[in-house]
Steps between C-alpha positions, in 0.01 A plus 500: 500500500749326285232379262407842370847560358528178301412632157713822539805307638474231243495757207773713651719200585529395134845566350420607148259745359362246264412284801314789662319565177403125472365505863309819450351371168388175673256681726189653347367810649121515547277758654171387646210710643347452840276192488678324217535120552850404400402125551139383516362184645593191300749697284851354485757739636778498241705806640696610793444859606690792655281787636666828440216699646145430614346228711388149401255284686482123478181323600377145495230478248289233676435705810635848423748483786790740470824298500751789466575852388804593304643850495745681284852367446403140557470187287182292474316232314251222564756237594313175435359620170835648384713196596259228398342682204159415653174706525514748781263481794597856584452841349752786490330842504653841486371701796648812355629616172809288463822473292614137471790336332439143383728219393360188337573164646654392169739791495598455861571129449708576188701765687560272790625219272722738309638712776612398858437862623130470403478153669665625818271806504194280459608264778566788729155642425336167564675468834381841602142424404514163684608682819232757452235224467642315806472819699139558395408139577655524851331835561161348416564203730648680803404867501179663594302707248605812683864404466463415136322836446786689659758318292301581178490867608877497567564327172264725282442811716250658260306183429177632655500789252564264206258213541162456659473374862306204355813386325717557806260300724484222228880486499519477885223231499260704716171688466487875431355541840798329661731719292318809628548393857870436436545844336320656799726331748219291644675165441 
C-alpha cells in the first residue's frame, strides 16, 4: 500500500541532512499503553499521527460503533476535528501498546506554507485517504457483511487475534451472532 511508505519516502527524499533533521524533529515520538485514549470525546484533535507499531481503534462516542482500525505504518487522525479544530465525536484508543509519531496541525501548516515538498506530500496523503474512505463507503453500500469480513481479514490477517470480536462485529455493522455465523461459514 502506497500510504504506508509516505513518511519514510518523504524523509529519505529530502536533499540535505538539515532537511531530514528538521522533518524528524517535527514529529514527536510517543509511547502509549493498551487502553490509552489518544483522543477522548469532545476533545479537539490537534495532531496528525503515524503509527509505528501497535493498533488504534476509532469509535463513535454516541453509540460506541467502531468506525475503523489503524495498524502499523499508517497515518491517522480524527479528520473533522483536526481540520476544523472542533470537538471530536470520536475516540481514538490504543488496542495494544503503541508507538506513535505525532505532528501538530500548526507545524504541519507552517511546513506546507514554507516548503512545496511538504505541501505535495500532504496533498498526496489526503488523496490516498479520500480514496480509502470512498472504498469503505462503497463497501458498506454494495457488499455483504461476509464480503466485508473477508476483506478485513485480507487487509489485516491477524485482526481476530488483536481485537475483540465485539469490535469487529461493530465495524462490520452486524451482531456478534452474525459474525460467528460468517466465521463458521454458515452465511
